[in-house]
C-alpha positions as a printed Julia matrix, in Angstrom:
621×3 Matrix{Float64}:
   4.13  105.88  158.69
   2.68  103.02  156.26
   3.3   103.01  152.87
  -0.31  104.22  150.72
  -2.12  100.99  149.32
  -1.66  100.65  145.84
  -4.43  101.93  143.57
  -5.85  101.4   140.25
  -3.54  103.7   138.4
  -0.56  102.04  140.09
  -1.46   98.34  139.04
  -2.51  100.04  135.49
   1.5   101.53  135.4
   2.5    98.0   136.43
   0.72   95.89  134.05
   1.16   98.2   131.34
   4.82   97.66  131.66
   4.99   94.01  132.35
   3.05   93.92  128.88
   5.22   95.86  127.14
   8.17   93.97  127.83
   6.11   90.84  126.82
   5.68   88.86  130.55
   2.14   88.48  130.01
   2.07   85.79  132.53
   3.32   88.56  135.15
   0.87   91.15  133.32
  -1.92   88.43  134.38
  -0.97   87.67  138.13
  -0.59   91.2   138.59
  -4.16   92.04  137.1
  -5.16   88.38  139.59
  -3.7    90.58  142.52
  -5.84   93.82  142.19
  -9.18   91.83  143.2
  -7.38   90.45  146.04
  -6.68   93.37  146.85
 -10.17   95.19  146.53
  -8.92   96.83  143.89
 -11.97   97.47  140.78
  -9.94   97.07  137.32
 -11.16   99.71  134.77
 -10.56   99.92  131.17
  -7.28  101.79  131.16
  -6.24   97.8   132.96
  -7.88   95.92  130.16
  -6.09   98.23  127.47
  -2.84   97.88  129.58
  -3.09   93.78  128.9
  -3.51   94.19  125.22
  -0.46   96.57  125.17
   1.6    93.88  125.36
   4.26   92.13  122.76
   4.65   88.91  121.36
   3.34   85.75  120.97
  -0.34   86.62  122.29
  -2.95   84.25  120.87
  -6.2    84.56  119.2
  -7.61   83.58  122.6
  -6.38   85.51  124.95
  -7.09   88.99  122.63
 -10.46   87.37  122.74
 -10.3    86.34  126.4
  -9.94   90.06  127.51
 -12.87   91.41  125.27
 -14.87   88.97  126.85
 -13.9    90.15  130.52
 -14.32   93.69  129.4
 -17.72   93.3   128.66
 -18.54   91.07  131.83
 -17.24   94.02  133.44
 -20.12   96.45  131.85
 -17.26   98.2   130.16
 -16.84   99.08  126.59
 -14.1    98.48  124.07
 -12.66  102.03  123.12
 -10.33  102.97  120.11
  -7.22  102.65  122.27
  -8.53   98.62  122.72
  -8.92   98.25  119.15
  -5.19   99.82  118.24
  -3.58   98.01  120.62
  -5.05   94.76  119.14
  -4.38   95.56  115.78
  -0.86   96.37  116.86
  -0.71   92.79  118.62
  -1.8    91.11  115.06
   0.17   93.67  112.93
   3.87   92.25  114.76
   3.12   89.36  114.46
   2.87   89.66  110.9
  -0.88   89.0   111.3
  -2.08   91.48  108.83
  -5.49   89.32  108.07
  -6.22   89.31  111.57
  -5.28   93.17  112.01
  -7.56   94.17  108.9
 -10.31   92.02  110.79
  -9.88   93.72  113.76
 -10.5    97.03  111.94
 -13.66   95.57  110.43
 -14.34   94.75  113.87
 -14.27   97.8   115.46
 -16.48   99.38  112.66
 -19.19   96.46  112.09
 -19.82   95.17  115.87
 -18.6    98.26  118.02
 -19.24  101.41  115.67
 -16.02  102.57  116.51
 -14.25  104.04  113.79
 -10.06  103.53  113.13
  -8.39  106.66  113.99
  -4.86  107.54  112.38
  -3.11  105.48  115.15
  -4.65  102.29  114.27
  -3.77  102.77  110.51
  -0.05  104.09  111.56
   0.57  101.09  113.3
  -0.39   98.83  110.67
   1.87  101.34  108.12
   4.98  100.27  110.79
   4.16   96.79  110.66
   4.28   96.51  106.57
   7.53   98.93  106.83
   9.01   96.37  109.66
   8.0    93.58  107.37
   9.54   95.33  104.31
   6.21   95.09  102.56
   6.31   98.54  101.23
   3.32   98.3    98.53
   1.11   97.26  101.49
   2.15   99.71  103.53
   1.17  102.6   100.74
  -2.19  100.18   99.97
  -3.15  100.93  104.01
  -2.22  104.82  103.85
  -4.59  104.94  100.46
  -7.35  103.52  102.73
  -7.18  105.42  105.74
  -7.82  108.48  103.21
 -10.93  106.29  101.38
 -12.01  105.82  105.47
 -11.96  109.59  105.57
  -9.13  109.21  108.4
  -6.58  111.97  107.84
  -2.9   111.07  107.45
  -0.37  113.05  109.37
   3.32  113.66  108.25
   4.03  110.22  110.08
   2.04  108.22  108.16
   3.61  109.35  105.45
   7.28  108.93  106.64
   6.98  105.37  107.72
   5.67  104.74  104.18
   8.73  106.39  102.23
  10.82  104.75  105.56
   9.39  101.28  104.09
  10.35  102.29  100.37
  13.71  102.94  101.69
  13.84   99.73  103.66
  13.91   97.75  100.02
  15.6   100.53   97.84
  13.28  102.22   95.61
  13.99  105.31   95.39
  11.61  106.34   92.99
   8.45  105.77   95.24
  10.22  106.98   98.03
  11.08  110.62   96.39
   7.08  110.46   94.68
   5.5   110.02   98.04
   7.56  112.65   99.4
   6.89  115.25   96.68
   3.16  114.07   97.42
   3.19  115.07  100.74
   5.43  118.25  100.03
   2.78  119.78   97.3
  -0.49  117.95   97.73
  -0.28  117.96  101.33
   1.37  121.0   102.27
  -0.7   121.39  106.24
   1.05  118.45  107.12
   4.45  120.05  106.93
   6.83  117.23  105.35
  10.23  117.16  107.97
  13.14  115.9   108.33
  12.06  112.45  108.77
  10.62  112.2   105.85
  13.85  113.4   103.97
  16.23  111.47  105.69
  14.11  108.44  104.57
  14.05  109.11  100.55
  17.99  110.47  101.22
  18.27  107.01  102.74
  16.69  105.28   99.98
  18.68  107.09   97.04
  21.37  106.02   98.82
  20.43  102.45   99.05
  20.01  102.61   95.2
  23.31  104.48   94.75
  21.65  107.52   93.61
  23.95  109.94   94.91
  22.92  112.88   93.18
  19.38  112.82   93.92
  20.15  112.51   97.73
  22.04  115.47   97.35
  19.32  117.21   95.45
  17.08  116.11   97.97
  19.35  117.76  100.92
  19.34  121.16   98.67
  15.4   121.01   99.18
  15.31  120.65  102.67
  17.49  123.62  102.6
  14.89  125.58  100.5
  12.13  124.61  103.13
  14.28  125.78  105.8
  14.35  121.99  107.45
  17.52  121.83  108.97
  19.8   118.78  108.19
  21.16  116.53  110.85
  23.39  114.07  111.92
  20.7   111.24  110.59
  21.02  113.58  106.71
  24.52  113.34  106.96
  24.47  109.83  107.76
  22.51  108.78  104.69
  24.62  111.08  102.43
  27.6   109.84  103.83
  26.35  106.43  103.19
  25.09  107.31   99.64
  28.74  108.18   98.76
  30.5   105.38  100.43
  28.36  103.41   98.38
  29.45  104.69   94.73
  33.35  104.6    95.81
  33.09  108.28   96.73
  34.96  108.36   99.92
  36.4   112.29   99.41
  33.04  113.56   99.05
  31.99  111.34  102.12
  34.6   112.93  103.95
  33.3   116.66  102.67
  29.86  116.13  104.4
  31.68  114.74  107.29
  33.2   118.33  107.51
  30.1   119.98  106.73
  28.27  118.18  109.59
  31.07  119.32  111.73
  31.05  122.63  110.75
  27.38  123.28  111.16
  27.97  122.1   114.69
  25.83  118.57  114.54
  28.02  116.13  116.91
  28.98  113.83  114.84
  27.53  110.18  116.59
  29.53  106.88  116.34
  26.94  105.84  113.16
  28.54  108.81  111.05
  31.97  107.95  112.01
  31.62  104.39  111.03
  29.47  105.16  107.88
  32.85  107.48  107.01
  35.28  104.59  107.73
  33.07  102.41  105.77
  33.65  104.9   102.87
  37.56  104.43  103.18
  37.32  100.72  103.76
  35.29  100.16  100.24
  37.9   103.19   98.93
  41.12  101.14  100.23
  42.02  104.0   101.99
  43.03  102.31  105.21
  44.82  105.42  106.58
  41.96  107.43  106.65
  40.4   104.57  108.36
  42.69  104.16  110.99
  43.08  108.03  111.52
  39.33  108.47  111.77
  39.73  105.47  114.61
  41.37  107.46  116.49
  39.38  110.68  116.01
  36.36  109.01  117.45
  38.0   109.45  120.92
  38.48  113.1   120.59
  34.63  113.79  119.98
  34.33  111.92  123.18
  32.86  108.71  121.84
  33.75  105.07  122.21
  34.87  102.85  119.46
  32.02   99.83  118.83
  32.08   96.62  116.82
  30.59   97.87  114.3
  34.04  100.64  113.59
  36.66   98.56  114.51
  35.38   95.66  112.11
  34.97   97.97  109.18
  38.67   99.33  110.03
  40.16   95.9   110.79
  38.17   94.91  107.15
  40.53   98.08  105.79
  43.5    96.47  107.14
  42.57   93.4   105.41
  42.31   95.3   102.18
  45.81   96.87  102.45
  47.01   93.46  103.14
  48.06   94.94  107.13
  47.3    91.34  108.78
  49.65   92.78  111.2
  47.28   95.59  112.24
  44.27   93.84  111.67
  45.37   91.43  114.96
  46.4    94.5   116.81
  42.56   95.93  116.19
  41.01   92.5   117.18
  43.11   92.65  120.6
  42.38   96.26  121.13
  38.95   95.87  121.14
  38.56   93.24  123.78
  41.2    95.33  126.17
  38.4    98.14  125.55
  35.5    95.9   126.39
  34.44   95.75  123.13
  33.54   92.34  122.05
  34.33   90.84  118.79
  31.83   89.82  116.15
  31.89   86.93  113.47
  32.86   90.1   111.15
  35.92   91.35  113.01
  37.3    87.47  113.19
  36.39   87.26  109.69
  38.06   90.01  108.84
  41.61   89.44  110.99
  41.44   85.87  109.71
  41.11   87.42  106.02
  43.79   89.3   106.82
  46.34   86.76  107.9
  45.35   84.59  104.63
  46.3    87.56  102.71
  49.59   87.64  104.79
  50.06   83.82  104.37
  50.11   83.74  108.08
  47.67   79.85  108.28
  49.28   79.2   111.72
  47.43   82.44  113.03
  44.44   82.22  110.79
  44.21   78.67  112.36
  44.33   79.86  115.97
  41.67   82.59  115.2
  39.6    79.8   113.94
  39.7    77.85  117.28
  39.41   81.24  119.28
  35.95   81.8   117.39
  34.6    78.66  119.08
  35.79   79.36  122.77
  34.54   82.29  122.73
  30.64   81.49  121.92
  30.71   82.42  117.97
  29.92   80.36  115.35
  31.71   80.25  112.1
  29.54   80.98  108.87
  30.68   80.54  105.4
  32.92   83.75  105.23
  34.82   82.59  107.75
  35.41   79.51  106.7
  36.05   81.03  103.23
  38.91   82.62  104.61
  40.52   79.69  106.27
  40.13   78.25  102.99
  41.63   80.77  101.05
  45.04   80.53  104.24
  44.94   77.19  103.05
  45.16   77.78   99.16
  47.63   79.98   99.6
  50.01   78.16  101.8
  49.4    75.05   99.59
  47.64   73.06  101.94
  45.4    71.05  100.0
  44.38   68.52  102.39
  43.25   71.05  104.91
  41.16   72.91  102.5
  39.68   69.53  101.86
  38.65   69.46  105.53
  37.58   72.93  106.04
  35.26   71.96  103.1
  33.94   68.54  104.88
  33.68   70.44  108.38
  31.89   73.17  106.59
  28.89   70.69  105.25
  29.1    68.7   108.65
  28.0    72.0   110.45
  25.21   72.3   108.0
  26.76   75.68  105.93
  26.21   75.29  102.57
  29.61   75.8   100.38
  29.1    78.54   97.39
  31.22   78.51   94.5
  34.16   80.54   96.13
  34.4    77.73   98.62
  34.67   75.6    95.65
  37.16   77.7    93.79
  39.82   78.23   96.87
  39.51   74.43   97.39
  39.89   73.42   93.91
  42.97   76.18   93.27
  44.54   74.94   96.51
  44.0    71.09   94.54
  45.24   72.33   91.5
  48.44   73.83   92.8
  49.14   70.65   94.16
  48.98   68.9    91.04
  45.04   66.85   92.15
  43.24   67.98   89.72
  41.34   64.63   89.39
  40.11   65.25   92.98
  39.3    69.21   91.91
  36.87   68.08   89.09
  35.16   65.31   91.34
  34.56   68.47   93.85
  33.11   70.77   90.93
  30.79   68.38   89.79
  29.5    67.59   93.05
  29.2    71.51   93.28
  27.45   71.47   89.82
  25.1    68.76   91.38
  24.32   70.54   94.22
  22.64   73.76   91.78
  25.84   75.77   91.99
  27.2    76.98   88.6
  30.45   76.74   87.49
  31.81   80.8    87.33
  34.8    82.55   85.05
  37.22   81.59   88.03
  35.9    78.0    88.23
  36.74   77.33   84.5
  40.26   79.22   84.96
  41.17   76.58   87.73
  40.22   73.71   85.87
  41.72   74.86   82.68
  44.69   75.94   84.28
  45.12   72.7    86.53
  44.61   70.58   83.53
  47.16   72.41   81.6
  49.67   72.16   84.42
  48.77   68.29   84.77
  49.34   67.47   81.17
  45.24   67.17   80.01
  45.46   69.59   77.16
  42.97   68.09   75.52
  40.76   68.62   78.88
  42.03   72.08   79.13
  40.61   72.6    75.6
  37.24   71.42   76.47
  36.7    73.29   79.51
  37.93   76.82   77.7
  34.95   75.65   74.88
  33.07   75.73   77.75
  33.8    78.48   79.57
  33.52   80.69   76.3
  30.22   78.7    74.92
  28.62   79.94   78.82
  29.38   83.47   77.87
  32.04   83.92   80.86
  34.86   85.85   79.18
  38.01   84.85   79.85
  41.0    86.73   81.47
  44.05   87.2    79.68
  45.66   84.33   82.35
  43.05   81.82   81.07
  44.16   82.57   77.49
  47.33   81.51   77.97
  46.32   78.68   79.63
  44.7    77.37   76.82
  47.18   78.94   74.56
  49.94   76.51   76.71
  47.27   73.51   76.63
  47.74   73.73   72.67
  51.65   74.04   72.94
  51.79   70.77   74.69
  49.63   68.94   72.43
  51.01   70.81   69.65
  47.59   71.79   68.06
  48.68   74.78   65.88
  45.63   75.55   64.21
  43.78   75.75   67.37
  46.82   77.87   69.08
  45.85   80.18   65.84
  42.17   80.63   66.43
  42.49   81.55   70.07
  44.73   84.12   70.03
  43.01   85.99   67.23
  39.71   85.51   69.24
  41.14   87.56   72.01
  41.02   90.73   70.3
  37.56   90.37   68.92
  34.75   90.98   70.81
  33.28   90.73   73.2
  36.34   89.74   74.98
  39.01   92.63   73.48
  42.17   91.04   75.65
  45.34   92.2    74.12
  47.39   89.08   73.71
  51.47   89.19   75.6
  54.51   87.78   75.43
  53.56   84.12   76.72
  50.39   84.6    74.33
  52.99   84.55   71.56
  55.44   82.22   72.77
  53.2    79.36   73.52
  51.82   80.12   69.97
  55.05   79.37   68.55
  55.68   76.12   70.87
  52.59   75.11   69.73
  53.83   75.47   65.99
  56.75   72.79   67.09
  55.74   70.59   64.07
  55.49   73.73   62.22
  58.15   75.33   61.3
  56.93   77.33   58.89
  54.15   79.06   61.1
  56.74   79.38   64.15
  58.48   81.13   61.85
  55.83   83.56   60.66
  55.02   84.07   63.98
  58.26   84.79   64.97
  59.57   87.23   62.66
  55.99   89.33   63.36
  57.39   89.65   67.01
  60.65   90.45   65.27
  59.55   92.98   63.18
  58.06   94.91   66.47
  61.64   94.66   67.88
  63.54   97.2    65.47
  61.73  100.61   66.65
  60.94   99.66   70.32
  64.64   97.98   71.6
  63.37   98.87   74.91
  60.16   96.8    74.98
  56.78   97.18   74.75
  54.33   96.85   71.97
  54.73   97.52   68.36
  52.75   99.18   65.84
  50.39   96.36   65.77
  50.02   95.7    68.95
  52.43   92.37   68.56
  54.79   92.28   71.54
  58.81   92.27   70.43
  60.17   88.5    71.01
  61.91   87.62   74.4
  64.16   85.07   74.61
  62.24   82.4    75.66
  60.31   83.03   72.05
  63.63   82.82   70.37
  64.7    79.22   71.79
  61.08   78.3    70.74
  61.38   79.18   67.2
  64.83   77.42   67.23
  63.15   74.39   68.71
  61.0    73.93   66.18
  63.78   75.05   63.15
  65.97   72.35   64.66
  63.5    69.95   65.36
  62.88   70.42   60.95
  66.6    70.54   60.48
  66.52   73.95   59.43
  70.13   74.88   59.56
  70.72   77.43   56.94
  67.59   78.97   58.52
  68.28   79.29   62.15
  71.54   80.42   61.12
  69.69   83.35   59.05
  67.11   84.22   62.06
  69.81   84.06   64.63
  71.93   86.68   62.43
  68.12   88.57   62.53
  67.74   88.54   65.82
  71.25   90.12   66.96
  71.05   92.78   64.68
  67.55   93.18   66.15
  68.77   93.54   69.3
  67.06   90.7    70.85
  68.88   88.88   73.95
  69.08   84.7    73.47
  69.55   82.46   76.34
  71.65   79.64   77.03
  69.56   77.46   75.1
  69.21   79.17   72.26
  72.41   79.63   71.55
  73.32   75.6    72.45
  70.76   75.25   69.39
  72.26   77.43   67.13
  75.85   76.39   67.82
  74.56   72.46   66.84
  73.22   74.09   63.93
  76.29   76.02   62.67
  78.17   72.52   63.65
  76.09   70.74   61.13
  75.91   73.67   58.27
  79.95   72.82   58.66
  81.23   76.07   57.87
  80.99   79.91   58.97
  83.55   78.57   61.82
  84.07   82.74   62.54
  79.69   82.54   63.62
  80.54   79.46   65.21
  83.5    80.41   67.52
  81.4    83.72   68.3
  78.57   81.68   69.46
  80.74   79.46   71.37
  82.08   82.46   73.28
  78.6    84.03   73.78
  77.46   80.96   75.46
  80.66   80.16   77.82
  80.13   83.45   79.0
  76.67   83.42   79.57
  77.14   79.73   81.28
  80.5    81.57   83.51
  77.8    84.45   84.23
  75.18   81.94   85.52
  77.26   79.7    87.52
  78.66   83.26   89.45
  74.87   84.19   90.05
  74.61   80.79   91.48
């Protein structure tokens, strides 16, 4: 027998499927075939033509309405709801509202809940929660009763923008003022997710408690949102508890739940837990996806496990999971931390060979690898390559490049790049200033180092201990003792509250090379901390006991001022306090005793100690 001839229902189904798939031209072609086949289109046919997605023009919409009228048909709610959906999906909300007005004014067709829900959903997808709420209120003014999905979409709109207060307020409006609509898990899940994004863990947990009170069962989405809330506040232990609770409730965890918990472990730097969970995924009959692997690789990167990161990247491909740029970036960063520059370079080249494009994070990871390996020229090359590719460097990029240059004693080039950065509108941050201060100090430009330090503090940026010490070393280079003491005193004061360490005090003594009394005052303050401690640490006033470097610094200042008698006295104080000395100090003390022309026993003791120390040093070498 022959196949039955297609009727209007057959054509309508096919036209609708093509239109929904965005294949408007083929839908139109099939519509034309209907006439050739002698099948008369009905209103459903035309509504199907308007049920499409994508770039549907105003002319096309008006053309379909015209054809409806030419056939003697009358557009209905489905017709106009489809048109509203077209414009809403395109983000042309003014045209969507014009359509609602037109259906009422010209055709006397009232909008229904589906009309407004379509509009609200589009506002949600476009992250415009206030307009979604306005549409909800407008439907009520028009006498259209919202349903639970109307509220769910608006709550989800606020969730998308992490506006947890508004999401929860709307949820409770639905619960207490609209009891007949029966709030459901979808509404609660959206509100919990909003709390998660805003790091409101306690509120998210309270909402789960409300669900239980109302007899609404938590599902995988609920637990996923709760685990996400835990992850965002760094509470991986509670995230694991929620995962276990979900399994105990016989709710099969999906891959999203696994990924969320792995992300919590990754943020908590629990790489072993992340690796365990990766293996557990398969025991639930699930296949790890690109998000799973990328999160575990990132956990390994944080733990400086570059070998495991590379192993997992290769495992992805072996298991048919195509790595994405996030996977590669995390692996390159792991290699950078492990000082595997060549391997990082191989992965960078591989990115392009598999059809992916390096992004800002990729380049920053590669430049970090250059910085750690002392490859300053390569770091600059990567900077220029990313600019040529149209990727704007950020402050992290410039900091890594300039740090590499600073380590290579190329501060002039580093400063040129920082000027380039600020000229492009990217301000220097605390790390930028740290690079400049340390780099200028190492290259001998102590005045420039101190100028950057002043600029940094004036900008309200808080120097870390290493930055303070670099500024103090700059003072030492310039023998700026007054400036050094001022910086040392400022460390403990608000808003910085930094406790100086042994290097801080040693630099101050060094800065007093031309002011022996000041050098001696600072040293004796340190020496006072040595008596009760002996084993190191801080004294009662948080001044560290002197180190061998401290002794040699004060001895240099005293020797420079030819204070031979004071040197002999201080050396005796040092020995009495049990402070260790180095070869440099012993040589200076021996020279002072020789200058004094007496204390033969002391001189012989110093020479013996010096000889013993030098012999021990030779043996170690």
